[in-house]
C-alpha positions in Angstrom: -0.2 0.0 -0.1 1.0 3.3 -0.6 0.1 6.3 1.6 -0.3 10.1 0.8 1.5 12.3 3.1 0.6 16.0 3.7 3.2 18.3 5.6 2.3 21.2 6.9 5.1 23.7 8.6 3.8 26.0 11.1 4.4 28.0 14.3 4.5 25.6 17.4 1.8 27.4 19.0 -0.8 26.3 16.4 -0.1 22.6 16.9 -3.2 21.8 19.5 -5.8 23.2 17.1 -4.1 21.5 14.3 -4.1 18.2 16.1 -7.3 18.4 16.9 -8.9 19.1 13.6 -6.4 17.0 11.5 -7.2 13.5 14.1 -10.6 14.1 12.4 -9.8 13.5 9.0 -6.9 11.4 9.0 -5.2 8.1 9.2 -2.5 9.1 11.3 -0.9 12.2 12.7 2.9 12.7 13.6 4.5 15.9 14.9 8.3 16.9 14.1 9.6 19.7 16.5 12.6 21.4 15.7 16.0 20.6 17.8 15.5 23.9 19.6 12.3 23.4 20.7 13.2 19.8 21.9 15.8 21.1 23.9 13.9 23.5 25.3 11.5 21.3 26.9 13.6 18.6 27.8 15.7 18.2 30.6 19.6 16.4 30.2 18.5 16.5 26.6 22.0 15.3 25.3 21.5 12.3 27.8 17.9 10.9 26.6 18.2 11.7 22.6 20.7 11.3 20.2 19.3 13.4 17.4 20.5 14.4 14.0 19.4 18.1 13.6 19.4 17.9 9.5 16.1 15.3 10.2 14.2 17.7 11.6 12.6 21.3 10.9 15.0 24.3 11.1 12.7 25.9 13.1 9.0 25.7 14.7 7.4 22.4 13.8 6.4 20.4 11.0 2.9 18.2 11.3 3.2 15.2 8.9 -0.6 13.7 8.1 -0.9 10.6 6.4 -3.9 9.1 4.2 -4.4 5.8 2.5 -4.3 5.6 -1.4 -7.9 5.5 -1.1 -8.7 9.0 -0.3 -8.7 11.9 -2.4 -5.9 13.9 -1.6 -7.3 16.7 -2.9 -10.3 16.9 -1.1 -8.3 16.6 1.9 -5.6 19.3 1.2 -8.8 21.5 0.6 -10.4 20.6 4.1 -7.0 21.7 5.6 -7.1 24.8 3.6 -10.4 25.7 4.8 -9.6 24.9 8.1 -6.6 27.3 8.2 -8.6 30.1 6.6 -11.4 29.2 9.3 -9.1 29.3 12.6 -7.5 32.0 14.4 -4.3 30.6 13.8 -0.4 32.5 14.6 1.6 33.2 11.5 -1.0 31.9 8.9 0.3 33.6 5.8 3.8 31.7 6.2 2.0 27.9 6.7 3.5 25.6 4.1 1.8 22.8 3.1 3.7 20.2 1.1 2.6 16.4 -0.6 4.4 13.3 -1.2 4.0 9.5 -1.4 5.4 7.0 0.7 5.4 3.6 -0.1 4.6 1.2 3.1 7.8 -0.4 2.4 9.9 2.6 3.0 8.1 3.5 6.7 10.7 1.4 9.1 13.5 3.1 7.1 11.6 6.6 7.6 11.4 5.7 11.5 14.9 4.9 11.5 15.9 8.4 10.6 13.6 10.3 13.6 13.0 7.8 16.2 16.0 7.2 18.6 16.3 5.4 22.0 14.8 7.7 24.9 13.9 7.5 28.7 10.4 8.7 29.7 8.4 8.6 33.1 10.8 7.3 36.0 12.2 4.1 34.6 10.7 3.4 31.3 13.5 3.1 28.7 12.1 3.4 24.6 14.1 1.7 22.5 13.4 0.9 18.7 14.3 -2.7 18.0 16.9 -1.4 15.5 19.2 -0.1 18.1 18.6 -2.3 20.8 21.5 -4.3 20.7 23.8 -1.0 21.3 22.3 0.6 24.0 23.3 0.9 27.6 21.1 -0.5 30.1 20.9 0.0 33.5 19.4 -2.4 35.9 16.5 -0.3 36.8 15.4 0.4 33.2 11.8 -1.0 32.5 12.7 -1.2 28.4 10.1 -1.3 26.1 11.2 -1.9 22.6 9.5 -0.5 19.6 8.7 -0.6 16.1 5.8 2.2 15.3 5.4 1.0 11.8 2.2 2.8 10.6 0.4 3.0 14.1 1.3 6.0 16.8 2.4 6.0 19.8 6.0 6.2 20.1 6.6 7.5 23.9 7.7 10.5 23.3 4.9 12.7 22.6 3.9 14.1 26.3 0.2 12.5 26.2 2.2 9.3 26.4 5.0 9.9 28.5 2.5 11.1 31.0 0.4 8.0 30.5 3.5 5.7 31.6 3.8 8.4 34.3 1.1 7.6 36.1 1.3 3.4 35.3 4.2 3.7 37.3 1.8 5.1 40.1 -0.7 2.9 40.3 0.1 -0.5 38.5 -0.3 -3.7 41.0 0.7 -7.0 39.6 -3.3 -8.1 40.6 -4.7 -5.1 38.6 -6.9 -6.2 35.5 -6.2 -3.4 32.7 -7.3 -2.5 29.6 -5.3 0.2 27.3 -8.2 1.6 25.1 -7.1 3.3 21.3 -3.8 1.3 22.3 -2.2 2.5 19.0 1.2 1.2 18.7 0.8 -1.0 21.7 3.1 0.9 24.4 1.0 1.8 27.2 -0.1 -1.9 27.6 3.6 -2.7 27.6 4.4 -0.6 30.2 1.5 -2.2 32.1 3.0 -5.7 31.8 6.5 -4.3 32.7 4.9 -2.9 35.7 3.7 -6.5 36.5 0.5 -6.7 35.0 -0.3 -10.1 33.4 -4.4 -9.6 32.8 -4.4 -6.8 30.0 -6.4 -6.0 27.0 -5.5 -3.8 24.3 -8.3 -2.5 22.2 -8.4 -0.2 19.2 -11.1 0.8 16.3 -7.9 0.8 13.5 -7.1 -2.7 12.6 -3.6 -1.0 11.1 -3.0 -0.1 14.8 -3.9 -3.6 15.9 -1.3 -5.5 13.6 1.6 -3.1 14.3 0.5 -3.5 18.3 0.6 -7.5 18.2 3.9 -7.2 16.6 5.4 -5.0 19.4 3.4 -6.9 22.1 6.0 -10.2 20.6 9.1 -8.2 20.2 8.7 -7.5 24.0 7.5 -11.2 24.7 4.8 -10.2 26.3 1.5 -11.3 23.8 0.5 -14.3 25.7 -0.9 -11.9 28.5 -2.1 -9.2 26.6 -5.5 -9.8 24.6 -5.8 -7.9 21.4 -9.1 -7.0 19.6 -10.9 -4.5 17.6 -13.1 -2.3 19.9 -15.0 1.2 19.6 -13.9 3.0 22.9 -16.0 1.0 25.4 -19.5 1.0 24.0 -19.4 -3.0 23.8 -17.2 -3.6 26.7 -18.9 -6.2 29.6 -15.8 -7.0 31.6 -14.9 -5.1 34.6 -11.3 -3.6 35.3 -9.0 -2.0 38.1 -7.4 0.3 35.3 -8.9 2.1 32.3 -6.2 3.7 30.5 -6.8 5.9 27.1 -4.5 7.9 25.5 -6.9 9.8 22.9 -8.4 13.0 22.2 -10.6 15.5 25.1 -13.7 14.8 23.1 -13.6 11.1 22.8 -12.1 10.7 26.2 -15.4 12.5 27.0 -17.4 10.0 25.4 -16.1 7.2 27.6 -15.8 8.5 30.9 -19.4 7.0 31.7 -18.6 3.6 30.4 -15.1 3.7 32.2 -16.7 4.2 35.5 -19.3 1.7 35.1 -16.6 -0.9 34.1 -14.0 -0.2 36.9 -14.2 -2.1 39.8 -14.5 -0.4 43.3 -11.0 2.1 43.8 -10.1 1.5 39.6 -8.3 3.9 38.3 -9.0 5.9 35.2 -5.6 7.2 33.5 -6.9 10.0 30.5 -4.5 11.5 28.2 -4.3 13.4 25.0 -6.6 16.5 26.4 -5.6 20.0 25.7 -5.2 22.4 28.6 -8.2 24.3 27.7 -10.7 21.1 27.9 -9.0 20.3 31.2 -11.4 21.4 33.3 -14.7 20.2 30.9 -13.4 16.8 31.4 -12.5 16.8 35.4 -16.1 17.9 35.7 -17.3 15.1 34.1 -15.3 13.0 35.6 -16.6 14.2 38.8 -20.5 13.8 38.1 -19.5 10.6 36.9 -19.0 9.6 40.2 -15.0 9.8 40.2 -12.5 11.6 42.2 -9.9 13.1 40.8 -6.4 12.1 42.1 -3.9 13.5 40.4 -3.6 16.0 36.9 -0.2 16.5 35.0 0.3 18.8 32.8 3.4 18.9 29.9 3.9 21.1 26.8 0.3 21.9 27.0 -1.1 18.3 27.3 -2.9 17.4 30.7 -3.3 13.7 32.1 -5.7 12.9 34.5 -5.4 10.0 37.1 -9.0 9.6 38.5 -10.6 7.1 41.0 -13.6 5.2 41.2 -14.9 5.6 44.3 -18.7 4.4 45.5 
C-alpha cells in the first residue's frame, strides 16, 4: 500500500488546534519539533536523545498527516486549507503545505531517521528495535522495544509519557487492565513491565491492532495481552482495575461514564490526550460520573488525569 503524506510547516503555538482537527480527517498524524524546541523542553536532553538536526525542521514544527491511497488527496488538502482560513492561527500566512507519496515498505527506514532511544517517566527506556543491541541498559530500566510501523505512539509525545508516568504510580501485579485506543501498544507494554498480567488492548483501527501485536511479540508479552477491535468501551462487558486511554479530549468525554461503570471499586481511570483548555470540562464530567480526581499532570500544553472510582 502507498500512503499519501501531507506536510504542514507552522508555528509551535498552532500545534494543539491542528492536532485536534487533523485527527478527525486523517489515518495518522505525527508532529516533528525543531531540535531547539526539543532542547528547551527536555531536561538532560543530550543524555536522552541522539538526533541528527538535519532530520528535523529548521525552526518551529512540521506536522505530517497520512492518508491511505483510497482517499482523494485534493479533497483532504481543501479541508486543511479551509480549516486554516477559518481558524485563528499564528502566522497563518507562513503556513506551508507540501505533499508526497510514501510506500509502506519505506516506512521503517523513515522511522529509523527520526526515532531513537530515550527515557520517559521514572524508569522506562523506549528503544527502537534496530538500536537495541547498542543501548546501555541500567538495572532499573524498564525497556520497551518498539517498532511504530504505521501506528502512532512512540512515547516521546507528552500525552504518552504522562500516561506512562501514571501507570508507574498505580499498576499492581494483580490489576486487570484495558488500554483503549492502544495504537502501537506502548501503554499495554508499560503495564506488563510493571507487573500486570491480565491486559486487554483495543483499537478501532485494524492497522494499529496489527502493529501492536507485533510490538507485543517483540517485548515477549503477547501471551498476557488480549488484542481485539473495539469502539472505545461501548461493547465492553468485563470489569477492570485500570482503564487507560490516550486519545483526544472529546473522545475521552464519550467514554467517561462507561469507564466508571466498568471499573471495579477503587479502580483507576488514566485519561490523556487532553489539551489544557479542555481540562476543566473533562474533570467536571468525571466528577459528575462519580470519579474522585487523584492527580493531574501537565506537559507542553497537554493534560493527563488520574481518577479514582469511589462508591
